[in-house]
C-alpha positions, 0 to 999 in steps of 0.5 A, a space after each residue: 492525496 495529491 500524489 496519486 492524483 498525479 502520478 503516473 500509475 497504469 488507468 488498470 490501478 488508479 481506477 481500482 485506488 483510493 488515497 487518504 491522508 491525516 496531516 503527515 499521515 496517509 493511506 492507500 485502497 486498492 480494491 480487487 476481487 482477486 488478492 493476487 491482483 490486488 497485491 500487484 498493484 498495491 507493488 505498482 503504487 508502491 514503486 511509484 511512492 518510492 521513486 517519488 520519494 527518491 526524487 524528493 529525497 524523502 525516506 518511508 518509514 516501513 517500521 512495524 506498526 508504522 506501514 503496513 499492508 491489511 487484506 481483507 478478505 474471509 478465505 485468507 487466513 493468518 497463516 495463509 497471508 504469511 506466504 502471499 508475495 511480500 509488497 515492499 518501497 524501496 526494497 523494504 517490505 512492508 507487515 501483514 497486519 489483520 488491523 491497523 489505526 487510522 488517524 483521522 477517524 
């Protein structure tokens, strides 16, 4: 969570972003009334994380079931989520999923 607190992310992104950490796992919550806006803000966060990891020579595991994107919106079906823009870290696309296991909860 310190990663986002000390970041150079725009205030518009930080104001709707919350980070959660447990051991070596982390989750980032981005809130928006508009899915397209949420995805754009999540991509800004992903770009920052990618740059931060590159600087410190770390690698994000973008394998399925390791790094995922969940969109919670009753108006977006699983079929429609497949047409949404992909969020990527370091050029590697993240997977859209319906649910995810959050460790420590």
